[in-house]
C-alpha positions as CSV (number, residue, x, y, z in Angstrom):
1,M,12.2,61.4,26.1
2,C,13.6,64.9,25.5
3,Y,10.1,66.3,25.5
4,L,7.7,66.6,28.4
5,L,4.4,64.6,28.0
6,T,1.9,67.3,29.5
7,D,-1.6,66.1,30.3
8,N,-2.7,67.3,26.9
9,R,-0.3,65.3,24.8
10,R,-0.9,62.5,27.2
11,A,-4.7,62.4,26.8
12,K,-4.1,62.3,23.0
13,K,-1.7,59.5,23.2
14,V,-4.2,57.4,25.5
15,S,-7.1,58.3,22.9
16,A,-5.1,57.3,19.9
17,H,-4.1,54.1,21.5
18,R,-7.7,53.2,22.6
19,A,-8.7,54.2,19.1
20,L,-6.2,51.6,17.6
21,M,-7.3,48.7,20.2
22,E,-11.0,49.4,19.4
23,A,-10.4,49.1,15.7
24,A,-8.3,45.7,16.4
25,L,-10.9,44.5,18.4
26,A,-13.8,45.1,16.0
27,R,-11.8,43.6,13.2
28,D,-11.9,47.1,11.4
29,A,-8.8,46.6,9.1
30,D,-9.5,50.0,7.2
31,S,-9.7,52.0,10.4
32,A,-6.9,50.2,11.9
33,V,-4.7,50.7,9.1
34,K,-5.7,54.5,8.9
35,L,-4.9,54.9,12.5
36,L,-1.6,53.1,12.7
37,K,-0.2,55.2,9.5
38,V,-1.1,58.6,11.3
39,H,0.3,57.2,14.7
40,Y,3.5,56.3,12.7
41,E,3.9,59.3,11.2
42,H,3.5,61.2,14.3
43,T,5.8,59.1,16.0
44,T,8.3,59.5,13.3
45,R,8.2,63.3,13.3
46,N,8.5,63.4,17.2
47,L,11.7,61.2,16.8
48,I,13.3,63.5,14.2
49,N,12.2,66.7,16.0
50,N,13.9,65.6,19.2
51,N,16.8,64.4,17.3
52,L,16.3,60.8,17.9
53,L,15.9,59.5,14.4
54,E,17.9,61.1,11.4
55,K,16.1,61.8,8.4
56,T,16.4,59.2,5.3
57,T,15.4,59.6,1.9
58,A,13.4,56.5,0.6
59,A,15.4,54.5,-2.0
């Protein structure tokens, strides 16, 4: 990756993944969908900001 994974960023990443896992194990689909949406948005934004993914417009 082009950016440094600081301790703070690492902790947030672990926390987000743990929340996703807990929602899935609890079979809480509503929470899991909300968490995945935020996760995908953050991941996409990080990829774009680090020039690892080009912006595209929806068709």
